C-alpha positions in Angstrom: 41.3 -34.0 8.4 43.7 -35.7 5.9 43.5 -39.3 5.4 45.7 -41.6 3.7 44.5 -45.1 4.1 44.2 -45.8 0.4 47.8 -45.3 -0.1 49.5 -46.0 3.4 53.0 -45.0 2.0 51.9 -41.4 1.2 52.4 -39.5 4.3 52.4 -35.7 5.2 55.9 -34.6 6.7 55.6 -34.4 10.5 56.3 -30.6 10.6 53.9 -29.8 8.0 51.1 -31.7 9.4 49.7 -29.1 11.5 49.4 -26.5 8.9 48.2 -29.0 6.6 45.2 -29.9 9.0 44.4 -26.0 9.5 44.3 -25.3 5.9 41.8 -28.5 5.2 39.8 -27.7 8.2 39.4 -24.0 6.7 38.5 -25.6 3.2 36.0 -27.7 4.5 34.2 -24.6 5.8 34.7 -22.5 2.8 33.4 -25.7 0.6 30.2 -25.7 2.5 29.7 -21.8 2.5 30.3 -21.7 -1.3 27.9 -24.4 -1.9 25.4 -22.6 -0.2 25.9 -19.9 -2.7 23.5 -16.7 -2.2 21.9 -18.6 0.6 25.0 -17.7 2.5 25.3 -14.0 1.8 26.4 -11.7 -0.8 29.9 -13.9 -1.3 30.9 -11.8 -4.2 29.9 -8.5 -3.2 32.6 -5.9 -3.7 33.8 -4.6 -0.2 36.9 -2.5 -1.3 40.2 -2.5 -3.0 43.6 -3.7 -2.0 46.5 -1.4 -1.8 48.1 -2.8 -5.0 45.2 -2.4 -7.0 42.9 -5.7 -6.9 38.9 -5.5 -6.2 38.1 -7.5 -3.0 35.0 -9.6 -2.6 33.2 -10.4 0.4 34.1 -14.2 0.5 38.0 -12.9 -0.4 38.2 -11.2 3.0 36.1 -14.0 4.9 38.9 -16.6 3.8 41.8 -14.6 4.5 40.4 -13.9 8.1 39.4 -17.6 8.7 43.0 -19.2 7.4 44.8 -16.4 9.2 42.9 -17.7 12.7 43.2 -21.4 12.1 46.8 -21.4 10.9 47.7 -19.6 14.5 49.3 -22.1 17.0 50.2 -24.4 13.6 54.0 -23.4 13.9 53.6 -20.6 11.0 55.6 -18.0 12.2 54.9 -15.7 9.2 51.6 -15.4 7.1 51.8 -13.5 3.7 48.5 -13.0 2.1 47.4 -11.5 -1.3 44.6 -9.8 0.5 47.1 -8.0 3.0 49.8 -5.4 2.1 52.6 -6.8 4.6 53.5 -9.9 6.5 51.6 -10.9 9.7 53.7 -12.6 12.3 51.3 -15.6 13.6 53.5 -17.7 16.1 56.6 -16.1 17.4 58.2 -19.2 18.0 57.3 -20.9 14.7 59.8 -22.0 12.2 57.7 -21.9 8.9 56.5 -19.2 6.7 53.2 -19.5 4.7 52.1 -17.5 1.6 48.4 -17.6 0.3 46.0 -16.6 -2.2 43.0 -17.1 0.1 40.6 -17.2 -2.8 41.8 -17.3 -6.1 39.2 -16.5 -8.9 37.1 -14.6 -6.9 35.3 -12.5 -9.7 33.6 -16.1 -10.4 32.0 -16.4 -7.1 28.3 -15.4 -8.5 28.7 -17.6 -11.8 29.1 -20.8 -9.8 32.7 -21.5 -11.4 35.1 -23.2 -9.7 37.2 -21.2 -7.5 40.3 -21.9 -4.9 42.9 -21.3 -2.6 46.5 -21.5 -3.4 49.5 -21.9 -0.9 52.8 -22.6 -0.3 55.3 -23.0 2.8 58.9 -21.9 3.4 61.3 -22.1 6.2 61.0 -18.8 8.3 63.5 -16.4 8.2 64.0 -13.6 11.2 63.0 -11.2 8.6 59.6 -11.6 7.4 59.7 -10.3 3.6 62.9 -12.6 3.2 60.9 -15.7 4.1 59.2 -15.3 0.8 61.4 -13.2 -1.6 63.5 -16.2 -2.5 63.6 -18.4 -5.4 60.8 -21.1 -5.7 63.1 -24.2 -5.7 63.2 -23.2 -1.8 59.6 -24.2 -1.3 58.8 -26.7 1.2 55.4 -27.7 0.0 52.9 -26.0 -2.3 49.5 -26.6 -3.2 46.0 -25.4 -3.8 42.3 -26.3 -2.7 39.5 -26.1 -5.2 36.1 -25.8 -4.7 34.0 -27.2 -7.6 31.6 -30.1 -8.2 34.3 -32.0 -5.9 36.3 -30.0 -3.3 40.0 -31.3 -4.0 43.3 -30.8 -2.6 46.8 -30.9 -4.8 49.6 -31.0 -3.0 53.5 -31.6 -3.2 56.0 -31.8 -0.4 58.9 -32.2 -3.0 58.4 -35.8 -4.0 55.5 -35.8 -6.5 52.1 -34.6 -6.4 49.5 -36.1 -4.2 45.5 -35.7 -5.3 42.9 -35.8 -2.3 39.1 -35.4 -2.5 36.9 -33.9 0.3 34.0 -36.7 1.5 31.6 -34.1 2.7 30.0 -36.3 5.1 33.3 -37.4 6.9 34.7 -34.0 6.2 38.2 -35.9 5.6 40.3 -35.1 2.2 40.8 -38.8 1.2 43.8 -39.5 -0.7 42.9 -40.6 -4.5 46.2 -40.3 -6.3 49.6 -40.7 -4.6 51.7 -39.6 -7.4 49.8 -37.5 -10.4 51.5 -37.1 -13.7 50.5 -34.6 -16.4 49.5 -36.3 -19.5 52.1 -36.1 -22.1 49.6 -35.7 -25.0 47.0 -33.2 -25.3 45.4 -30.6 -27.5 44.3 -27.8 -25.2 45.6 -24.4 -24.9 44.3 -22.0 -22.5 44.6 -18.0 -23.2 42.4 -15.0 -22.9 42.2 -14.4 -26.8 40.8 -11.0 -26.6 44.2 -9.9 -25.9 45.7 -11.1 -29.2 46.6 -7.8 -30.4 48.7 -6.9 -27.0 50.7 -9.9 -27.1 54.4 -10.1 -28.4 55.4 -11.8 -31.7 56.5 -15.2 -30.1 52.9 -15.9 -28.2 51.2 -14.9 -31.5 53.2 -17.0 -33.3 52.6 -19.8 -31.0 48.9 -19.3 -31.1 48.6 -18.9 -34.7 50.1 -22.5 -35.0 47.8 -23.6 -32.6 44.7 -22.2 -34.7 46.1 -23.4 -37.9 45.0 -26.7 -37.0 46.2 -29.9 -38.8 46.9 -27.9 -42.3 49.2 -25.7 -40.2 53.1 -26.5 -38.7 51.7 -28.4 -35.8 49.8 -30.6 -37.9 47.3 -31.0 -35.5 43.7 -29.7 -34.5 43.7 -27.8 -30.6 40.9 -26.7 -28.5 40.9 -23.4 -26.7 40.0 -23.2 -23.0 39.9 -20.0 -20.7 38.1 -20.3 -17.5 39.5 -17.4 -15.7 40.1 -19.1 -12.6 43.9 -20.1 -11.8 43.2 -23.1 -9.9 40.4 -24.4 -12.5 43.1 -23.9 -15.5 45.6 -25.6 -13.4 43.4 -28.8 -12.1 42.3 -29.2 -15.7 45.8 -29.1 -16.8 47.3 -31.6 -14.2 44.4 -34.2 -15.2 44.3 -33.6 -18.8 47.7 -32.1 -20.0 47.9 -29.0 -22.3 49.5 -25.4 -21.7 48.0 -22.4 -19.9 49.4 -19.1 -20.8 49.3 -15.5 -19.2 52.1 -13.6 -21.0 53.2 -10.0 -20.3 51.6 -7.8 -23.0 51.8 -3.9 -24.4 48.8 -2.8 -22.1 50.0 -0.6 -19.2 50.3 -2.6 -16.3 50.7 -5.9 -17.8 54.3 -5.3 -18.8 55.3 -8.2 -16.4 51.9 -10.1 -16.6 49.2 -10.0 -14.0 49.7 -13.1 -11.8 51.6 -12.8 -8.6 54.8 -14.4 -8.3 54.8 -15.4 -4.5 51.1 -16.2 -4.0 50.1 -17.7 -7.3 53.1 -18.7 -9.9 55.6 -20.3 -7.4 53.4 -22.6 -5.8 51.7 -23.7 -9.1 54.9 -24.2 -11.1 56.3 -26.5 -7.9 53.2 -28.7 -8.4 53.6 -28.5 -12.2 56.9 -29.5 -12.1 56.7 -32.2 -9.7 54.0 -33.8 -12.0 56.4 -34.0 -14.7 55.5 -30.6 -16.4 57.3 -27.3 -16.9 56.7 -23.9 -15.9 58.3 -20.6 -17.3 58.1 -16.9 -17.6 58.0 -17.6 -21.3 61.5 -18.3 -21.5 63.2 -18.7 -18.2 62.3 -21.4 -15.7 59.7 -19.7 -13.0 61.1 -21.6 -10.0 64.5 -20.1 -10.4 63.1 -16.6 -10.3 63.2 -14.8 -7.0 60.1 -11.8 -6.6 61.2 -8.3 -5.8 58.5 -7.5 -3.6 55.4 -9.5 -2.1 53.2 -8.6 -4.6 55.2 -8.8 -7.6 54.0 -9.8 -10.9 55.3 -12.2 -13.4 54.3 -13.5 -16.9 53.2 -17.1 -16.3 53.3 -20.1 -18.8 52.9 -24.0 -17.7 51.8 -27.1 -18.7 52.9 -30.2 -20.6 56.9 -29.9 -21.2 56.8 -30.3 -24.8 54.2 -27.2 -25.4 56.0 -25.0 -22.8 59.4 -25.8 -24.4 57.9 -24.8 -27.9 56.9 -21.4 -26.3 60.3 -21.0 -25.0 61.9 -21.9 -28.3 59.7 -19.1 -29.9 61.0 -16.6 -27.5 64.6 -17.8 -28.0 64.5 -16.8 -32.0 66.4 -13.8 -33.1 63.7 -11.0 -33.6 64.0 -11.1 -37.5 63.2 -14.6 -37.4 60.2 -14.6 -35.0 59.1 -11.4 -37.1 59.4 -13.2 -40.2 57.4 -16.4 -38.6 54.8 -14.2 -37.4 54.5 -12.4 -40.5 53.9 -15.9 -42.7 51.2 -17.1 -39.9 49.7 -13.9 -38.4 46.0 -14.8 -37.4 44.5 -11.9 -39.6 46.9 -12.6 -42.8 45.4 -14.6 -45.9 
């Protein structure tokens, strides 16, 4: 399922081969189902809500069931899914623990926008939750599968980022880049600008500087992107550079951001760092953080190192300084 003849020196660690094969097999099936769209049924239909408040789509449940079934027997003892309230035991004798968002961006199913699967693998602990409530630096492997015009796999085993593309005829993921790096120079930022009024002053000051263009303090014109699919945003940044921001804000329920530490942010942060970028909560390194529960949320900012560092610098300023900065550069000020 995973071929590496293009780069023979690039290999999947032996103990991770079985779970990677399982993930890729399900991804091949999902890719075909997603490509059929409404011909495959009402994939984007609401089928209920999770216990932690997210709407589930039909394909969310279908993907979760498929991954859990295929990963059984692959050495995964504990399976933690964003679609389930608690950890499930797959292989009692397994020594690995896998966290997964089976279908990221499922609100985009019906509009034919790229969606994906995010995963990470840890050493299994005897206690199921303890296998995942640990710093992101302890991940053995992390990656995502993106279902778009191409179906691709981005994965790291702690020694760089490997980029595979699915050959739909052979149903095999072929390695196309054995050591992908985020471009250092980029002029794109991704954020949901409709929430501007709810952001903290450091975030607003940073975005104001971007919007000011070549006549502002950055002396450069920027383009804004917002796909509302984390895998799509990540894929663009890994290939083109830039920055993604999903900060905390003043709305009820958004005090700690909205993205999940275990299922989304830690895996993406591992990939980004291995590709030469940075990932933070706004001010602190994301991979140094530990989730307090399986479905804990966190603010998340990642991308090209210089841009992430600049956001962190704004957060490090004393409040009176960032207030003055925002006061002179505010979006709605003359």
